[in-house]
C-alpha positions as CSV (number, residue, x, y, z in Angstrom):
1,M,-8.9,-33.9,-43.2
2,L,-4.6,-33.6,-42.8
3,T,-2.9,-34.7,-45.7
4,R,0.5,-34.5,-47.3
5,G,0.4,-30.3,-49.0
6,V,-2.3,-29.0,-46.3
7,V,-0.7,-25.8,-45.6
8,L,-1.7,-24.9,-42.0
9,S,-2.4,-20.9,-41.0
10,D,-0.5,-20.1,-44.8
11,R,2.8,-20.8,-43.3
12,Y,3.6,-24.8,-42.0
13,R,3.4,-27.5,-44.8
14,L,2.7,-31.0,-44.1
15,S,5.2,-33.0,-45.7
16,E,5.5,-36.2,-43.7
17,R,3.6,-37.6,-40.6
18,V,6.2,-38.6,-38.3
19,A,4.3,-40.2,-35.2
20,T,1.0,-40.8,-33.9
21,G,0.4,-40.6,-30.3
22,G,-2.6,-40.3,-27.4
23,M,-3.0,-36.5,-28.0
24,G,-2.4,-36.5,-31.4
25,A,-0.3,-36.6,-34.4
26,V,3.3,-35.1,-35.4
27,W,4.3,-33.9,-39.1
28,R,7.8,-32.9,-40.7
29,C,6.5,-29.6,-41.8
30,T,8.1,-26.6,-44.2
31,D,8.1,-23.3,-42.6
32,L,7.3,-21.3,-45.4
33,L,7.7,-18.1,-43.9
34,L,11.7,-18.8,-42.6
35,E,12.4,-21.6,-45.4
36,R,13.2,-24.3,-42.3
37,E,12.2,-27.9,-41.7
38,V,9.8,-28.3,-37.9
39,A,7.9,-30.5,-36.3
40,V,3.9,-29.8,-36.2
41,K,2.0,-31.5,-33.4
42,V,-1.6,-31.4,-34.4
43,L,-4.0,-32.2,-31.7
44,L,-7.1,-35.0,-31.8
45,P,-10.4,-33.5,-32.8
46,T,-12.0,-34.5,-29.9
47,L,-9.3,-32.8,-27.8
48,V,-9.9,-29.6,-29.8
49,A,-13.2,-29.5,-28.6
50,D,-12.5,-29.5,-25.2
51,A,-12.1,-25.7,-24.7
52,E,-10.9,-26.6,-20.8
53,F,-8.0,-29.0,-22.5
54,T,-6.9,-26.4,-25.7
55,T,-6.7,-23.8,-22.6
56,R,-4.2,-25.5,-21.0
57,F,-2.2,-26.3,-24.0
58,R,-1.9,-23.3,-25.1
59,A,-0.9,-22.1,-22.0
60,E,1.7,-24.6,-21.2
61,A,3.0,-24.2,-24.9
62,R,3.5,-20.6,-23.6
63,M,5.7,-21.7,-20.8
64,L,7.6,-24.3,-23.0
65,A,8.4,-21.9,-25.7
66,A,10.4,-19.8,-23.0
67,L,12.1,-22.7,-21.6
68,R,15.7,-22.5,-23.2
69,H,18.0,-26.1,-23.0
70,P,19.5,-28.3,-25.4
71,G,18.3,-31.2,-23.9
72,V,14.5,-30.0,-24.4
73,V,12.9,-29.7,-28.1
74,A,12.5,-25.6,-28.8
75,V,9.0,-24.6,-29.0
76,H,8.6,-22.4,-32.1
77,D,5.0,-21.5,-32.3
78,V,1.3,-22.5,-31.1
79,G,-1.9,-21.8,-33.1
80,Q,-5.3,-23.1,-34.8
81,A,-6.0,-23.4,-38.0
82,A,-9.4,-24.1,-40.3
83,L,-9.3,-26.5,-42.6
84,A,-10.7,-26.8,-46.1
85,D,-13.8,-28.3,-44.5
86,G,-14.1,-25.5,-41.8
87,S,-12.9,-28.1,-39.1
88,P,-10.6,-26.3,-36.6
89,V,-7.2,-27.8,-35.6
90,D,-4.8,-26.5,-33.1
91,Y,-1.1,-27.3,-33.8
92,L,1.9,-26.9,-31.7
93,V,5.1,-26.1,-33.7
94,M,8.8,-27.4,-32.4
95,E,12.3,-27.7,-33.6
96,Y,12.8,-30.7,-35.8
97,V,15.1,-33.2,-34.0
98,E,17.1,-35.4,-36.5
99,G,17.3,-38.6,-34.0
100,E,15.9,-41.6,-33.2
101,P,13.6,-42.5,-30.5
102,L,15.5,-44.4,-27.6
103,T,12.9,-46.9,-28.0
104,H,14.3,-47.8,-31.6
105,W,17.6,-48.8,-30.0
106,I,16.6,-50.7,-27.1
107,G,14.3,-53.1,-29.8
108,R,17.0,-53.5,-31.8
109,A,19.7,-54.2,-29.1
110,G,17.6,-56.0,-26.6
111,R,19.0,-53.7,-24.2
112,L,21.8,-51.4,-23.5
113,D,24.9,-51.7,-21.2
114,P,24.9,-49.8,-18.0
115,A,27.4,-47.2,-19.3
116,S,25.3,-46.0,-21.9
117,T,22.1,-46.1,-20.0
118,M,23.9,-44.0,-17.4
119,S,24.4,-41.4,-19.8
120,V,21.1,-41.2,-21.7
121,V,20.0,-40.9,-17.9
122,A,22.3,-38.3,-16.7
123,Q,21.4,-36.1,-20.0
124,A,17.5,-36.8,-20.2
125,A,17.8,-35.8,-15.9
126,E,19.6,-32.5,-16.7
127,A,16.7,-31.4,-19.3
128,L,14.1,-32.5,-16.6
129,H,15.6,-30.2,-14.0
130,A,15.3,-27.3,-16.7
131,A,11.7,-28.2,-16.7
132,H,11.3,-28.4,-13.0
133,V,12.9,-25.1,-12.6
134,A,10.7,-23.7,-15.0
135,G,7.6,-25.1,-13.0
136,I,6.8,-27.9,-15.5
137,V,6.4,-31.3,-15.1
138,H,6.8,-34.0,-17.9
139,R,3.8,-36.6,-16.7
140,D,5.0,-38.8,-19.8
141,V,8.8,-39.4,-19.5
142,K,9.3,-42.6,-21.6
143,P,11.9,-44.1,-24.1
144,G,10.0,-42.9,-27.3
145,N,10.0,-39.3,-25.8
146,L,13.7,-39.3,-26.0
147,L,15.5,-39.0,-29.1
148,V,19.0,-39.8,-29.6
149,K,20.8,-37.4,-32.2
150,P,23.5,-38.5,-34.5
151,D,26.1,-37.2,-32.1
152,G,24.7,-39.0,-29.4
153,R,23.1,-36.1,-27.7
154,V,19.6,-36.9,-25.9
155,V,16.7,-34.3,-26.5
156,L,13.6,-34.9,-24.4
157,V,10.1,-34.2,-26.5
158,D,6.4,-34.3,-26.4
159,F,5.3,-32.0,-23.3
160,G,1.8,-33.0,-24.7
161,I,0.5,-33.6,-21.4
162,A,3.2,-31.9,-19.2
163,R,1.3,-29.7,-16.3
164,S,2.1,-26.5,-15.1
165,R,2.3,-26.4,-11.3
166,S,0.9,-22.9,-11.8
167,L,-2.5,-24.5,-13.9
168,T,-3.7,-26.4,-11.4
169,G,-7.4,-27.2,-11.6
170,I,-7.3,-26.7,-15.6
171,T,-7.7,-30.8,-15.9
172,A,-10.6,-32.6,-15.3
173,A,-10.9,-34.1,-11.9
174,N,-9.6,-37.5,-11.3
175,I,-8.3,-37.9,-14.6
176,V,-5.0,-39.9,-15.2
177,L,-2.7,-39.1,-18.3
178,G,0.4,-40.9,-19.0
179,T,2.1,-44.0,-20.3
180,A,1.2,-47.0,-17.7
181,S,4.9,-48.8,-18.1
182,F,6.2,-45.7,-16.5
183,M,4.1,-43.9,-14.2
184,S,4.6,-43.4,-10.9
185,P,2.4,-44.6,-7.6
186,E,0.8,-41.3,-7.4
187,Q,0.3,-40.5,-10.6
188,A,-1.2,-44.0,-11.0
189,T,-4.2,-43.9,-8.4
190,G,-5.1,-39.7,-9.8
191,Q,-2.7,-38.0,-6.6
192,P,-0.5,-34.8,-7.4
193,V,2.2,-35.0,-9.8
194,S,5.2,-33.4,-9.0
195,A,9.1,-33.3,-10.4
196,A,9.1,-36.8,-8.2
197,S,6.9,-38.1,-11.0
198,D,9.3,-37.8,-13.5
199,V,12.2,-38.9,-11.4
200,Y,10.4,-42.2,-10.8
201,A,9.5,-42.3,-14.5
202,L,13.2,-42.0,-15.9
203,G,14.0,-44.8,-13.5
204,A,11.8,-46.6,-15.0
205,V,13.1,-45.9,-18.3
206,T,16.6,-47.1,-16.7
207,Y,15.1,-50.4,-15.8
208,L,13.6,-51.2,-19.5
209,C,17.2,-49.9,-21.0
210,L,19.2,-52.4,-18.7
211,A,16.5,-55.2,-18.5
212,G,14.9,-54.9,-22.3
213,Q,11.6,-54.6,-20.7
214,P,9.7,-52.5,-18.3
215,P,9.8,-53.2,-14.8
216,F,5.9,-54.1,-14.8
217,V,4.1,-55.6,-17.4
218,G,0.3,-57.0,-17.3
219,E,-2.8,-57.8,-19.2
220,N,-3.8,-53.8,-19.3
221,P,-2.6,-50.5,-18.6
222,L,-4.9,-50.3,-15.1
223,E,-2.9,-53.7,-13.9
224,V,0.6,-52.4,-15.0
225,A,-0.3,-49.2,-13.3
226,L,-1.8,-50.8,-10.5
227,R,1.8,-53.1,-10.1
228,H,3.9,-49.9,-10.1
229,Q,1.8,-48.9,-6.8
230,Q,2.0,-52.2,-5.0
231,D,5.1,-54.6,-6.2
232,E,8.8,-54.6,-6.7
233,P,10.3,-55.2,-10.2
234,A,12.3,-58.0,-10.4
235,P,15.9,-58.1,-9.9
236,L,18.3,-56.1,-12.6
237,P,20.0,-58.6,-14.7
238,P,23.2,-60.2,-13.1
239,G,26.4,-58.2,-13.4
240,T,24.6,-55.0,-13.4
241,P,27.3,-52.7,-11.3
242,P,25.7,-51.7,-7.7
243,A,26.0,-48.0,-8.0
244,V,23.6,-48.4,-11.3
245,V,21.6,-51.1,-9.0
246,E,20.9,-48.5,-6.2
247,L,20.3,-45.7,-8.9
248,V,17.1,-47.9,-10.0
249,A,15.9,-48.6,-6.6
250,R,15.8,-45.0,-5.3
251,A,14.7,-43.4,-8.5
252,M,12.3,-45.8,-8.4
253,A,10.8,-45.6,-4.7
254,K,7.4,-46.0,-4.1
255,R,6.8,-42.9,-1.8
256,P,8.6,-39.8,-3.4
257,A,10.2,-38.4,-0.5
258,D,12.1,-41.4,-0.6
259,R,13.2,-40.7,-4.5
260,Y,16.5,-38.5,-5.5
261,G,15.5,-34.6,-4.1
262,S,15.6,-33.6,-8.0
263,A,16.0,-34.3,-11.5
264,A,19.5,-33.1,-11.2
265,E,20.8,-34.8,-8.5
266,L,19.4,-38.1,-10.4
267,A,21.8,-36.6,-12.8
268,R,25.0,-36.2,-10.7
269,A,24.0,-39.9,-9.4
270,A,24.1,-41.2,-13.0
271,T,27.2,-39.5,-14.2
272,E,29.0,-41.0,-11.1
273,A,27.6,-44.2,-12.1
274,R,28.8,-44.2,-15.2
275,R,31.9,-43.2,-14.4
276,A,32.3,-46.4,-12.0
277,C,31.2,-48.4,-14.9
278,L,34.1,-46.9,-16.9
279,A,36.5,-47.6,-14.3
280,G,36.9,-51.5,-14.4
281,D,36.6,-51.7,-18.4
282,P,36.9,-48.6,-20.3
283,H,35.6,-50.1,-23.3
284,A,32.2,-50.7,-21.7
285,A,30.3,-48.5,-23.2
286,R,28.7,-49.9,-26.4
287,P,25.7,-47.9,-27.6
288,P,24.3,-49.5,-30.7
289,W,24.4,-46.1,-32.3
290,A,27.9,-46.0,-31.9
291,E,27.7,-48.2,-35.2
292,A,27.0,-45.4,-37.2
293,G,30.2,-44.0,-37.1
294,A,32.9,-43.7,-34.5
295,A,33.6,-45.2,-31.8
296,P,32.5,-43.9,-27.8
297,A,34.2,-41.3,-26.5
298,G,35.2,-41.3,-22.9
299,P,34.3,-39.0,-20.0
300,S,37.9,-37.9,-20.0
301,A,40.4,-35.9,-22.1
302,P,39.8,-37.4,-25.5
303,A,42.3,-40.1,-26.4
304,T,45.4,-39.7,-29.0
305,G,46.8,-41.8,-31.6
306,P,44.6,-43.3,-34.4
307,A,40.8,-43.6,-34.1
308,Q,39.8,-47.4,-33.2
309,P,36.6,-49.0,-35.2
310,P,33.2,-49.0,-33.6
311,S,32.8,-51.7,-31.3
312,P,30.2,-54.1,-31.6
313,V,26.9,-53.9,-29.6
314,P,27.1,-56.4,-26.9
315,P,24.7,-59.2,-27.3
316,A,22.2,-60.2,-24.2
317,A,23.8,-62.4,-21.7
318,P,22.5,-65.9,-21.7
319,D,20.9,-64.8,-18.2
320,G,17.7,-63.8,-20.0
321,G,16.1,-60.9,-22.1
322,R,15.3,-59.8,-25.7
323,P,18.3,-61.5,-27.7
324,P,19.8,-58.7,-30.4
325,A,18.3,-59.0,-33.9
326,A,20.1,-60.3,-36.7
327,P,21.4,-57.8,-39.2
328,G,19.3,-56.4,-41.1
329,T,16.1,-57.6,-38.9
330,P,13.5,-54.4,-38.8
331,P,13.5,-52.8,-35.4
332,Q,11.2,-54.6,-32.7
333,P,8.5,-52.4,-31.0
334,V,9.3,-51.9,-27.2
335,P,6.4,-51.9,-25.5
336,D,6.6,-48.4,-23.4
337,D,3.0,-47.0,-25.4
338,L,0.7,-48.7,-22.4
339,T,-1.3,-45.3,-22.1
340,F,-4.4,-44.9,-20.8
341,A,-6.5,-41.8,-20.0
342,G,-9.6,-42.3,-17.6
343,P,-10.6,-42.3,-14.0
344,A,-7.8,-42.7,-11.7
345,P,-7.6,-46.2,-9.5
346,G,-9.9,-45.4,-6.6
347,H,-12.3,-42.8,-8.1
348,P,-15.3,-43.4,-10.2
349,A,-16.0,-41.8,-13.1
350,G,-18.0,-39.0,-11.7
351,G,-15.0,-37.3,-9.8
352,T,-15.8,-37.6,-6.5
353,P,-13.3,-39.8,-4.2
354,A,-14.3,-43.4,-3.4
355,T,-15.0,-44.3,0.0
356,G,-13.5,-47.0,2.0
357,P,-9.8,-48.3,2.2
358,A,-8.0,-47.8,-1.2
359,A,-7.4,-51.4,-1.8
360,S,-11.1,-52.4,-2.0
361,T,-11.9,-49.0,-4.1
362,V,-10.6,-50.0,-7.8
363,P,-13.3,-49.4,-10.3
364,P,-13.5,-52.5,-12.6
365,A,-12.0,-52.0,-15.9
366,P,-15.4,-51.1,-17.8
367,D,-14.8,-48.2,-15.6
368,L,-12.1,-46.9,-17.8
369,T,-11.5,-45.4,-21.2
370,I,-8.6,-47.3,-22.2
371,A,-6.5,-46.2,-25.4
372,S,-3.4,-48.8,-26.0
373,N,-1.1,-48.8,-29.2
374,G,-2.4,-52.7,-29.5
375,Y,1.0,-54.1,-28.4
376,P,0.9,-57.0,-26.7
377,A,2.1,-57.6,-23.2
378,P,5.4,-58.6,-22.7
379,P,6.3,-62.0,-21.3
380,V,7.1,-61.6,-17.3
381,S,10.9,-60.8,-16.7
382,P,12.9,-63.9,-17.0
383,Y,15.7,-62.4,-14.3
384,A,14.2,-64.3,-11.8
385,A,17.9,-64.4,-10.1
386,G,20.5,-61.9,-9.3
387,P,22.0,-59.1,-7.2
388,A,18.9,-57.7,-4.8
389,A,17.7,-54.4,-6.3
390,G,19.2,-51.7,-3.9
391,Q,16.8,-50.1,-1.0
392,A,15.8,-46.7,-1.0
393,A,17.5,-43.8,0.5
394,A,15.9,-42.1,3.1
395,G,13.9,-38.8,2.4
396,S,15.9,-36.4,0.5
397,P,16.0,-32.9,0.4
398,P,14.6,-30.6,-1.8
399,G,16.7,-29.8,-4.8
400,P,17.9,-26.4,-5.7
401,A,16.1,-23.6,-6.8
402,T,18.2,-23.5,-10.4
403,A,20.0,-26.0,-12.6
404,P,23.7,-27.0,-11.2
405,P,26.9,-25.9,-13.2
406,F,27.6,-29.3,-15.0
407,T,26.8,-31.3,-18.0
408,A,27.0,-34.8,-17.9
409,S,29.5,-36.3,-20.3
410,T,27.9,-38.7,-23.0
411,G,30.6,-40.8,-24.2
412,F,29.0,-41.0,-27.5
413,P,30.6,-40.3,-30.9
414,P,31.4,-36.8,-32.1
415,A,29.2,-34.8,-34.2
416,G,29.9,-35.6,-37.9
417,A,28.8,-39.4,-37.6
418,P,26.5,-40.6,-40.3
419,T,23.0,-39.6,-39.2
420,P,20.5,-42.4,-38.8
421,P,16.6,-42.0,-40.1
422,A,15.4,-38.8,-38.5
423,G,13.1,-38.9,-36.1
424,H,10.8,-35.9,-34.8
């Protein structure tokens, strides 16, 4: 049993469990050899017993260890250890990121302003593009896997169900892995995933940041996943800038070919949309993490003169959405963890594709193995009116082979601002 003080492989001493997910638990640990803090993800015993899964896990860990990008959590080590009772555990050692999940900030603020949202999206898209260039698809992009550091930088974490395009076939046939609230239509139906699937998921995260709830809700993960395939999300809140509305609509296009051609293209669009947001109101960006210290910086040259106090977090507009919590209120959970792992809709559990029209081959719920975090389904979107979502653009050309030479402006407080509670 894993408890505080247990040492893995005579090197990694467990200090505190900081997160638990469908693949395992993440612990803050001390690397006794290098005398530094690290994050160690320990797989669930049921996954350790699956030789096929552990083979993929270790192969992808090696690929991630070679990935170098400031927006991607660094992988230091991978291994297997034996506990005192003789049971084996597989683990992944990563950089320990001081920061808070994006879910924390959305839960506390209700929703984010468009300019701050575009900054988060630009940074996350840059990180995704670096992974895509390395041949890795994340497959589980969600707010809980985006950590905001004290200086406002965003780090993409938890590639636990990532899949390398070079490892096709290692995953069991027709098994869906991911978080239903942000799952692309092709992933929800068990079709092959690609970089475009991550673009869709980040588009759904963008929607959550702006609206305060996911684009689709339902009674269970299967219902939510099917809505991604069949329905259109409710309009974004009135007043959302047209460039932002268009970005969300294109990123969340049902057909992969209608989305941005690459995550790099999405990053550029988000950067341009943020500039458009700030052009009309230089003080429009008021990220909740700016409360920790300095006022957010703009995308242009540093301003001169005395520093201004941080702007307050804007409350949700009266048109709807979750209102911000009162001071001192614990952050409310954001429903980004409607997770399931089971046969894809349209496929029976045995792995043979179902026959007949796709619309009539959805298996009943009992045929699925669903693992949910227990969050209740959020209410139906209150945004019944407002500007219509932009139309998806026509098919986009494939993205460049290498990451573009640009860096998104964060518009967040500079390094040195007081540190919020640690994440992972």
